N, C-alpha and C positions, 0 to 999 in steps of 0.2 A: 223814687218820686213819692211825695206826700201831698195829699189833697185836703183842702179845707172842707169842713162839713157843708154840704149843699142843701139849702132848704128846698122843699118841694115847690115846683112851679109848673105851670102848664107848658106842654111842648110847643114847638113852633106852629103858629096858626091855629092852636087849640084854644077854645074859649075857657076862661077861668071858671072853676067850679068850687063850691064850698062843701064842707063836710067830709064824711068818710069816702064817698065816691071820688071827690077831688083828690084826696091823699093817695088813693090807689092809682089814679091816673098819673099823678106826679111820680110815684114810684116806678111805674112802667116806663114813663118817659126817661127817667134817670137811667134805668137799666138799659133801655134802647141806646141812649147816648154813650154809655160806657162800652157797650158791645161794639159800637161803631168806632170809637176811639182806639180800643185795643186792637181791632183788626187792621186799622190803618197805621199802626205804630210798631211793627216788628223792627228789631229783634226782641222787643220787650215781651217776655213770656208771662202771661197772666190770664186770669179768667175769674168772673164772679162765682161765688159759691152760696148755696143755701146754708141754713143754720146747721144741717147735718153734715156739712163739709163735702157735699156732692157738688162737683163743678157743674154750673149751668151751661157754661160755654168756655171753650179754650181756643185762643187764636192759633195761627199757624206756628208762630215761634214757640208757644208753650207746648203744642203737640210735638214739634220737633225735639224739644228738650225732654219731654216725657218719654219719647221713643228712643232717644239716643243715650249714650253713656256719659254725656257731659255734666249732667246734674247729679251730684252725689246723693245717695239716699239720706245722708244726715241733713242735707239742706231741705229736702222735702219734709223730713220729720220736723225740722225747725219751723217751717212754714205752717205745718199743721198745728204745732204747739202754739205758735203765735195766734193763730185763729182761735184755737181752743181757749187761750188765755183771754182773748178779747171777749169771747162769749161769756166767760166766767167772771170777768171783772176788768176794770180799766186801770192802768198805772196811775199812781197818785198825782203825777204831774199834770194829768189831763183833767178837765172838768168832768163831773159825773154825767153819764148819759141821761137823756130825758126819760121819764118814767114809762113812756109808751113802749110796747113790745118792739123788738128789732124787726125791721122790714128787710125785704130782699135788697133794697138799695143800700141799707146800712151794712149788710154783710158784704155786698159788692165793694163798697168803699173800703171796708176792712181789708179785703184781699188786695185792693190797689195800694193801700197804704203800706201793706207788708210786702208788696211785690219788689220793692227796692232791694230787700235782702236777697231775694231770689236772683234778681238781675246781677247784683254784685257777686253773688256766689257763682253764677254761671260764668261771669267774666273771669273771676279768679280761677275757676276750674279750667276754662278754656286757655287761659294764659299758661297754667301749669302743664296742661296737655300739650300745647304747642311747644313749650320749652322742653318737655320730656321727649317729644318726637324729634325736635331738632337735635337734642343731645344724642338720642338713639341713632338718628341717621348719621350724625357725625362720627359716632363710635363705629357704626357698621362700615362707613366709608373708610375709616382708618384701618380696618382689618386688611391684612395681607392676603387673607383667604378670600377666594371668589365666592360671592353669596348671591342667591336669587330667591325670591318669594314667588311661589306658584299658587294659582287658584285651584278650586276643586276639580277642574278639568285638566290640570297639568300645564296650563299656560303660564308663561312668565309674566308676573305683574310688575316687579321692580327688581333692579340689580344694584350692586354697590360699585364703587369706583374701581376696585380690583377686577371685577368681572368685565367692566367696560374696557379697561386697559388691555386685558387679555384678548377680548374680542377685536379691538383695534389692531393688535399685533398679529393675530392668527387668522382672522376671518378675511377673505378677499374683499368682501363687501363692507368691511369695517362696521358691522352691525352688532348691536347688543342683544338682539332677538327678543326684546320686550314685546309681548303680545303673541309670540309664537309658542307652539308646543315645545316644552323643554326637551323631551326625549327626541322629538323629531329634529330639533335644532342641533342637539349634541351629536346624535348618531349620524345625521346627514353631513355634518361638518367635521368629521374625522375622529370622533370618539366612539367608534363602533364597539370598542371593548366594554363600554358601559352596558351593552345588551347582555353579554355574558351568560346567555342561556337561562335556565330556570332558577339558577342561584345568583344571577347577576344583579346589578344595581337597578336596571330597568324593571325587572320583575318585582324586586322589593319595593320600588317606588310606586308601582301600580297598586300593590297591596297596601302601601301607606296611604295613598289617596282614597282607596276603597274603605279604609278604616280597620283593616284586619291586622295591622301592626302599627306601632308608634315610632319606630326608629329603624334605620337601615344604614349600613356603611359598606363600602366596597373599594378595594384598591385596584387600580387599573393602569396599564401603560399608555402613554400618549406620545406618539412618534412625531418627530419634527425633522426637517431636512438635515439638521446638524447633530442631533442627539436623541436618545430615548429618555423621556421623562416619566415619572410616576406621580399619580395623583391619588388622593384619598377622597372619595365622594361620600358625603353624609347627607341623610335626609331625616327631618323630624316633623311630625304632624301636630297641629294645634288648631283650636277653634277661635275664630274672631267674629264677633257679631253674628253668631249662629252659622257662619260659613267655615268650611274647611280650608285651611291654609297649610302649605308645606314650605319649610325653609330648606334649601339645598345649598351645601357648601362644597367647594372643590379646593383642597389643600395640596399644594405642590410638596410632595414628600420625596423628591428625587434625591436630595442630599441625605435624608435619613436612610433611604433604601441603599444608597451607595455605601454609607457608613456601616449599615447592617451586613451588607454583602462582604465588605472588607473584614469586618469583625468575624463573620462566619468563616471566611477563608483562613484567617489567622488561627481561629479555634480548631478548624479541621486539620490544618498543618501541624499544630502543636499536639492535637490528639493522636494523629498518625505517628508522630515521633515517639509516643509512649507505648506503641505496639510494634510487633515485628512487621516489616514491610511485606513479607510473604511467609507462608508456612512451609516447612520442609516436607518431604515425602519419604519417610523412613521405610525400610523394608519391613513388610509384614503388618504395617499399620496404615490406617487412613486418618488424616487429620482435617478438621474443618473448624472455622471460627466465624462468628457473626458479631457485629457491633452496631448498635443503633443509638443515636443521640436523642435525648429528650427534645421534643418540640422542634424548633428551627435549628438547633445545634449552634446557637450563638455563643455559648459558654463551653469551656473545656470541662468535660465530665470527669468523675472520679473513677469510672470503671476502666480496667485494663486487663490485658492478658499477655502471656508470653509462652513461647515454646523454644527450648534449646537443648542440645545434647548434653548428657551428663553420664560419664563412664560408658557402659554398654547399653544405656537406655536413654530415655528422653524425659526432661522435666517439664511438666505442664503447670502453669501458674495462672490463676485468675484472682482478681481482687477488686475491691471497691473502697475508695477513699471517701471519708465523710466530707461533703461540701462540693462546691464547683468553683470554676474560675482559676486564676493563676495560682492561688494558694494550694488548691487541691491538686493542680497539675504538678507543682513542685514536690508535694508529698508522694504523688504517684510515681514520678520519675525516680525519686529517692528510694522508694520501696522496690520498684522493679529492678533497678541496678544493684541495690543492696542484696536482693535475693540472688541475682546472677553472680555477684562477687563472692558471696559466702556459700554458694552451693558446693557440696562435697559428696562425691560418689560413696564415700565411706559412712556418711551420716544418713539417718532416716529422714523422711519429710518432717516428722515431728521435731527432730533435732535441729533441722534447718530453721524451722519457725522459731524455736527458742533463741537461736543465735541472732536471727533477724530482729526479733522482738527486743532483745537487749540493746542492739544497735540503734533501733528507732527510739526507744525510751531515753537513751543517753544522748540523743542528738542535740545540737545547740538550739534548734527550733523548739520553742515552747508555746505553740499556738493551739494546743489541746486538740490537734487534728489526729484522728485515729483511722484505722482501716481494718477491713476484714479480708481474708484471703483463703484460698484452698490450693494445696500443692499436691501434685500426683507424679510419682516416678513410674514410668511405664517402660517395661522391657519386653520386647517381642520374643517369643519362643515358638517351637514347632507345634505346640498345642494351642497357640493363641497369644496371650500376653499376660505378664504378671504386673499387678498394680499395687503400689503402696501409697496410701493417701493420708494426709492430715489437713485439718482446717482450723482457722482462727476466726471464730464468730461468723463464719460464712454459711450460706445455704448448703444443705447436705447434698453432695454429688449423688448421681443416680447411675445405675447400670441398666441398660436396656438389652435384655437377652435376645438372642436370635429368635426365640420362641414368641417374643412380644411381651414377656413378663418384665416388670420393673422392680429393682431392688435398691435400697439405700446403702451408701458406703459411709458409715458414721464414725469418723475420727473426731473426738471432741477437743475443743480448745477455745480460749478467750480471745478478745480483740488484740491486735498488734499495736504497739506504741503507747500503751496506757500504763500497765503495771509490769514490774520486773519479774515477779514470781508467777507467771501464768503457766498453766499446765497444758501440754499438747499431747495427744495420743495418736498413734498410727492405726490405720485400718488397712487390711490387705484383702484383695479379691483377685480372682483369676478370670480373664476374659477368654471365652472360647471363640472359635471362628464365627464371625458375624455378630458377636457381642460388642457393645459400645459403652464407654464411660462418658457421661455428660456432666460438665461443670457449667454453672451459670451464676450470674449475680442476682441480687434481690430486685432488680428492675423487672425480672420475669415474675417472681412470686407476688410482687406488689403492684402488678398491673391492675388498675382499678376501673370499676364500673359503678359509679355512684359511691356508696360506702362499702361496697363489696370488693374483695381482692381475689385474684386468681388463686393465690396460696399454694402450698405444697401439694395439696390434693389435686388442684387443677393442673399442676405441672405433671404429676403422675398420670392423670387421665389423658393428657395430651400425648404422652409418650407410650402409653400402654397400647400394645398391638402394633407398634412401629418396628418390630423386629424385622431384620432383613434390609432395612433402608440404608443407603450409603451415609457416611458421616455428614456430608454437606446437606443431605436431605433431612436428616434428623435435626440438625441445627436450624435449618429453615422452618421445619415443622414447629419447633418450640417457639421461635420468634413469631411466626404467624399466629400461634395460639394466644400469645400475650397481646398482640396488636388487635386481634379480633375480639378478645375479651374486653379490652379497654374501650372499644367502640368510639375511639377518638384519640387525641394526642396522649402519648405516654407521659406519666408524671415523673419518670426517672430514666436514666440511661440503662441500657442492657447490654450484656456481653455473654457470649456462649462459646465454649470450647468443647469439641467432641473428638474422641479418639476411638477408633474401631479396629478390632483385630480382624485382619483379612486372611484369605487362604494363601497369600503369597508366601514364598519361601523366605524366611527372615534372613537367610545368609546371602540372598541375591543382592547385588549392588544396586541400590535405588535411593541414593542420597540427593537426587535432583530436587530442585526447589520449584514449587508451584505457587501461582498467585492466588 
């Protein structure tokens, strides 16, 4: 809106006056008229200002605009610049102003003349905001994930189409719960799993609303008459116009969970095929083994172990293939069965590793996969057991004496399947009654807590003083030490094999198999 310059004139019913007093009265009349016009003409946001740019009055529309987020700061700056420019000079296209000083009425008219830019800017901003909100709402409604927005008290303010469809399908009252407490609505109507105790979604959401955290997520089962479904609930906190808002989504992850479970079962079955189904119970010896997959066990790990008879003794094998998944499983199976096929009672463990290494290096597979291994031939006798051991890049086996002392069995050797001319050395040790040989993979030594690893020293500390424990108790003690040190999910698979010399007569028949 643009106004023409108005000459001073007496207000309605006021007598005409001459001189300075008359001009002051005319200015007051003009100001009074402008104030009345602006107050009667919302949504035009305007107000007259003094020469110092201090607003004398702002109508309701202008106050709303000033308090809301519809007027961009750059538009306010543009208005101030326009007023400043008018104070400093007039565009060349307009006639020069009269020489008398600017009055309040002149400044008021300047604001009104420049108010059109504010009005246009407000309308453009409002159009953009409405467009953005429409697009945002359409995008939210297009989501397959159920979504709700909560206020600072946890009440549902709005929901999307997926939420409403789920409510229509699953709630007897076919309600969308808008206006109700989110937690009360969900837990009352069948999602009690959301409560989940102190670590559940409900507890996390309360912390989210209180401002002590910014994000929470929780997987939970949702039972129905025909099937069990799984959902992933997520919550995120944000501020809007000075108020706390929380966005909650519920994603149906039933298909993903079923796929993961199927994948886990396949991985477990394949992993079990790479190890003996049960350990033998040879006369004079106790055998125990432990295996633990990393994380959820979705992938086949590279750790393996085996125990089988060889001549008058038993061959214990433990190994770790680089990598995970089908490729690692193929190399694991190849290594395990190659060791079985090439074992020879007349050869030392070091000799066996040399033959196995040449076979693996010459295989048709050229995927740069390598492995570490330790091989121990254990033969029971009346004084305990004789052990000959060799290793290929593997953690050093340990002997736990019945006294509780721990010793290393160090037979040196490089990785298997990499180079032809790798050297392997045998190490021999005798186990007295109650002494045990412990073999393990690097999933034990590399158990991590932050940047710190359990390491060889931690393994020795865990086994020191464990003399007299049965083989299965020694294996479990070492596994528990690694898990406790990690203080969370393990970063690698682990395998442990323990053989202990017992007081049993080695000539007694005891080739039964134990699980």
